[in-house]
Structures are given as C-alpha cells and as structure tokens.
C-alpha positions as CSV (number, residue, x, y, z in Angstrom):
1,M,101.7,-124.2,92.1
2,S,100.6,-121.8,94.8
3,E,97.3,-119.9,94.9
4,D,95.9,-116.6,96.2
5,S,94.4,-117.5,99.5
6,R,91.9,-114.6,99.2
7,V,90.2,-115.9,96.0
8,R,89.3,-119.5,95.3
9,P,90.0,-120.5,91.7
10,M,87.8,-122.7,89.6
11,W,89.2,-126.2,89.0
12,F,89.5,-128.2,85.8
13,Y,90.5,-131.8,85.6
14,G,92.1,-133.7,82.8
15,N,91.9,-137.5,83.1
16,D,93.8,-140.2,81.0
17,P,92.5,-143.5,82.4
18,A,94.3,-146.8,82.6
19,R,94.0,-150.0,84.6
20,D,96.6,-152.4,83.3
21,A,100.0,-151.6,82.0
22,D,99.7,-147.9,81.4
23,Y,99.5,-145.1,83.9
24,H,96.1,-143.6,84.9
25,T,96.8,-139.8,85.1
26,I,95.0,-136.9,86.5
27,I,96.0,-133.3,86.1
28,I,94.3,-130.3,87.7
29,H,94.5,-126.7,86.6
30,G,93.0,-123.7,88.4
31,L,91.6,-120.6,86.8
32,F,91.1,-117.3,88.7
33,S,88.4,-114.8,87.9
34,R,88.5,-113.2,84.5
35,P,91.0,-110.1,84.6
36,T,89.8,-106.8,83.4
37,D,92.4,-106.9,80.7
38,G,95.3,-108.9,79.4
39,E,95.6,-112.6,79.1
40,W,93.6,-115.1,81.2
41,N,95.7,-118.1,81.8
42,P,95.2,-121.2,84.0
43,M,97.8,-122.5,86.4
44,L,98.9,-126.0,87.0
45,R,97.7,-127.1,90.5
46,D,98.5,-130.7,90.9
47,V,99.4,-134.0,89.1
48,Y,98.5,-137.6,90.1
49,R,99.7,-140.8,88.4
50,F,98.5,-144.4,89.3
51,R,99.4,-147.8,88.0
52,K,97.3,-151.0,88.1
53,T,94.8,-149.2,90.3
54,D,91.1,-150.1,90.1
55,Y,88.7,-147.5,88.8
56,L,86.5,-147.6,91.9
57,D,89.5,-146.9,94.1
58,I,90.4,-143.8,92.0
59,L,86.8,-142.7,92.0
60,S,86.9,-142.9,95.9
61,F,90.1,-140.9,96.0
62,L,88.4,-138.2,93.7
63,F,85.2,-137.9,95.7
64,D,86.5,-138.4,99.2
65,D,89.6,-136.3,98.8
66,L,90.2,-134.1,95.7
67,F,86.7,-133.0,94.9
68,R,86.2,-132.0,98.5
69,K,89.3,-129.7,98.4
70,M,89.0,-128.7,94.7
71,P,85.4,-129.1,93.4
72,P,85.5,-129.5,89.6
73,V,84.0,-127.0,87.2
74,K,84.7,-129.5,84.4
75,F,86.1,-133.0,84.3
76,V,87.4,-134.0,80.8
77,T,88.3,-137.6,80.4
78,D,89.6,-139.7,77.6
79,A,86.8,-142.2,76.5
80,T,88.4,-143.5,73.3
81,R,89.3,-147.1,73.9
82,D,87.5,-147.9,77.1
83,P,84.5,-145.7,78.1
84,T,84.1,-147.5,81.4
85,F,85.7,-144.7,83.6
86,A,83.9,-142.0,81.7
87,E,80.6,-143.7,82.3
88,L,81.3,-144.1,86.0
89,I,82.4,-140.6,86.7
90,T,79.5,-139.2,84.6
91,K,77.1,-141.2,86.7
92,K,78.5,-139.9,90.0
93,L,79.5,-136.3,88.9
94,G,76.8,-135.5,86.4
95,A,76.8,-135.1,82.6
96,H,77.0,-131.3,82.9
97,K,80.4,-131.6,84.5
98,V,81.9,-134.3,82.5
99,N,83.3,-134.2,78.8
100,S,83.8,-137.8,77.6
101,Y,86.4,-136.9,75.0
102,K,87.2,-139.3,72.2
103,F,90.4,-139.1,70.3
104,T,90.3,-138.8,66.5
105,I,92.8,-137.3,64.1
106,D,90.8,-134.0,64.3
107,S,90.1,-134.0,68.0
108,K,93.7,-134.7,69.0
109,L,94.9,-132.0,66.6
110,H,92.6,-129.6,68.5
111,L,94.0,-130.6,71.9
112,M,97.6,-130.2,70.7
113,T,96.9,-127.0,69.0
114,L,95.1,-125.3,72.0
115,T,97.8,-126.5,74.4
116,K,100.5,-125.0,72.2
117,Q,98.5,-121.7,72.1
118,Y,98.2,-121.6,75.8
119,Y,101.9,-121.7,76.1
120,Q,102.3,-119.0,73.5
121,Q,100.0,-116.7,75.4
122,G,101.9,-117.0,78.6
123,Y,100.8,-120.3,80.3
124,A,103.9,-122.0,81.8
125,L,104.7,-125.0,83.9
126,P,106.3,-124.2,87.4
127,D,110.0,-124.0,88.0
128,V,110.2,-127.3,90.0
129,D,113.9,-126.9,90.6
130,Q,113.2,-123.7,92.5
131,L,110.1,-125.2,94.2
132,E,112.2,-128.2,95.4
133,R,114.9,-126.0,96.8
134,E,112.3,-124.0,98.7
135,G,110.8,-127.2,100.1
136,R,107.4,-126.4,98.4
137,I,107.1,-129.5,96.2
138,K,107.8,-133.2,96.8
139,S,110.4,-134.8,94.5
140,E,107.9,-137.1,93.1
141,K,105.6,-134.3,91.9
142,A,108.6,-132.5,90.5
143,Q,109.6,-135.5,88.5
144,L,106.2,-135.8,87.1
145,I,106.2,-132.3,85.9
146,R,109.7,-132.8,84.3
147,E,108.3,-135.8,82.6
148,M,105.3,-133.8,81.3
149,K,107.8,-131.4,79.7
150,Q,109.6,-134.2,78.0
151,E,106.4,-135.8,76.7
152,S,105.5,-132.5,75.0
153,L,108.9,-132.4,73.4
154,R,108.6,-136.0,72.1
155,E,105.0,-135.7,70.7
156,M,105.2,-135.5,66.9
157,T,102.7,-135.1,64.2
158,R,103.2,-135.7,60.4
159,P,101.3,-136.5,57.3
160,V,101.3,-140.1,56.2
161,G,99.9,-140.7,52.9
162,D,96.4,-139.3,53.0
163,K,96.3,-139.4,56.8
164,I,97.8,-137.6,59.8
165,S,100.0,-139.6,62.2
166,F,100.8,-138.9,65.9
167,S,103.8,-140.4,67.5
168,D,105.1,-140.3,71.0
169,G,108.4,-141.9,70.2
170,G,107.3,-145.2,71.8
171,K,107.1,-143.6,75.2
172,H,104.3,-142.8,77.6
173,N,102.3,-139.8,76.9
174,D,99.6,-139.9,79.6
175,L,100.8,-136.6,81.2
176,L,100.6,-134.8,78.1
177,H,97.2,-136.2,77.3
178,A,95.8,-135.4,80.8
179,Q,97.4,-131.9,80.7
180,A,95.8,-131.2,77.3
181,L,92.3,-132.5,78.4
182,S,92.4,-130.3,81.5
183,L,93.2,-127.3,79.3
184,K,90.4,-128.3,77.0
185,G,88.1,-127.9,80.0
186,V,89.5,-124.5,80.6
187,Y,89.1,-123.4,77.1
188,D,85.6,-124.6,76.8
189,Y,84.7,-122.6,79.9
190,Q,86.4,-119.4,78.6
191,A,84.6,-119.8,75.3
192,R,81.3,-120.2,77.0
193,V,81.6,-117.1,79.0
194,G,82.5,-115.1,75.8
195,F,86.3,-114.9,76.2
196,G,87.5,-115.0,72.6
197,N,84.5,-113.5,70.9
198,S,85.1,-109.7,71.0
199,G,87.5,-106.9,71.5
200,N,90.8,-107.6,73.0
201,S,89.6,-110.8,74.7
202,T,90.8,-113.0,71.9
203,L,91.4,-116.7,72.6
204,F,93.4,-118.3,69.8
205,G,91.4,-116.3,67.2
206,Y,88.1,-118.2,67.6
207,G,85.3,-118.5,70.0
208,A,82.6,-120.5,71.3
209,G,81.1,-121.3,67.9
210,D,84.4,-122.9,66.7
211,P,84.0,-126.5,65.4
212,Y,87.1,-127.8,67.2
213,D,85.6,-130.1,69.8
214,G,85.3,-133.8,70.8
215,R,82.3,-134.3,68.6
216,S,84.2,-133.9,65.4
217,T,83.6,-136.6,62.8
218,M,85.8,-139.8,62.9
219,Q,87.0,-139.4,59.4
220,I,88.5,-136.0,58.2
221,A,89.6,-135.4,54.7
222,R,93.3,-134.9,54.3
223,E,93.0,-131.5,52.7
224,H,90.8,-130.3,55.6
225,V,93.2,-131.4,58.3
226,M,96.2,-130.1,56.4
227,K,94.6,-126.7,56.1
228,R,94.2,-126.6,59.9
229,F,97.8,-127.3,60.3
230,E,98.8,-124.5,58.0
231,N,96.5,-122.1,59.7
232,S,98.1,-123.0,63.0
233,G,101.5,-122.1,61.6
234,Y,103.0,-125.5,61.5
235,N,105.4,-127.0,58.8
236,T,103.3,-129.7,57.4
237,D,106.3,-131.8,56.3
238,K,107.2,-132.6,59.9
239,M,105.8,-130.9,62.9
240,K,107.0,-131.1,66.5
241,F,105.0,-129.6,69.4
242,S,107.7,-127.9,71.4
243,Y,106.5,-126.2,74.5
244,R,109.5,-124.2,75.7
C-alpha cells in the first residue's frame, strides 16, 4: 500500500453507505499515470469501515481529512436503497465527481465482472502478513483486507428461474461492494481517456462506448444476462467469483 513519492497518483473512492446495523465502508484505490506499454492497474491505498456512524460525521471525516490528503478524481457510491448519502456527497463534492450507482441485476453483474477482470490482468491485494511483519500496516487494516478476500470468495451468482440471483452466504459484503465501486471509478476514467479502445491498450475487450454502466435498465431479459455471463467465461449453472 505504498506509493512512489515522486509521483502523486489519482484517487478513486468506492463507498458502501450504512447508518444502522450494517457497516459503512470506504475503499480508496490509487492510479498512477498511464504507462507507455503494458497493463495499467490500480493499487489499493486504504480501507475504512464504520458502524452506526452518522452520515454528517463521515462527510466531515472525508472533507476534513481524507480529501485533503487524497483528493478524489471519482467518488462512486451505492445509492440503491437509500440515496441520502449520495445526495449529500454530490451536493458537497459536485456531480462531476460523484457516481450515484444503483444496483440492478445488470449493474451488479458489471461490477463483479470488471473486478474479476482487474484481478486477471494483474491487480492484486497486498500481502498483509508481510506488511504486518514489517510494521507497515496496523492489524485492524490487515484484518479488513483479509475479510475483503473472504467476501470475494463467498460471493456467488446463479440463475434462478428466469432471473439471476446474487448471494453472499448470509455474511457481510460491504468490503467487496466498496472495492468494486472504487474499481468502477478507475475503469470509467480509463475508458474516458481512451484506454481500451485501440491497439494493445485493451481493457477487458471493450471501451468507453460499452453499455455496462449504472444507467442500465432495471429489468434485463434472462437471455441477455445469461449471454453476458457466457461471454465472460462463466459456467452459467453455478458461478463463483474467486479472486485468487
């Protein structure tokens, strides 16, 4: 989770909000300048998780602390069940920096697919055991990253009748969601600057004009969704997103 002190990366935030029983989770990825060749992967910079914390307190922490140290290029937040936090952060940060992402069958499939694709092209979570031995990470942070890995292994997707069902095994999946939302911000930025549209700079085989985004329709025909699974190389009988 270190960074080159000579070059300041761009910062991308993923936010899975909650005020009551669930965790409010924020994950930050950094992205250095585009390389002249090869893959262009983000790095995990930090993880924060809160419980029963008022939205205004979290906003104060973001603007008074994190945004001063790591100003966001993009802040992607879940706005599916309760758009309150998305509305508050948009009002303060500006609509050009905020993506109020709503989960549908299609849009969650997109998040899980692009997250897996980042792993396949070389993105990796840090070796927290080594970082702990070297005294470079606190045990609480290391445990959150370990939990993030476990959440990715639990997340399952399968067809149920004429629909697609996502399951987290009855456990928390806030870390996985925040990670995927942060990577969505990275992906959108890379697509916007042309990474994935020509030559060897491919990004998952599609570019800025691809229809995978949070504006997808609420209802997706089963045939259309299953075709996307098949194109992604998944077994449509039972698919598990394993990020090893």
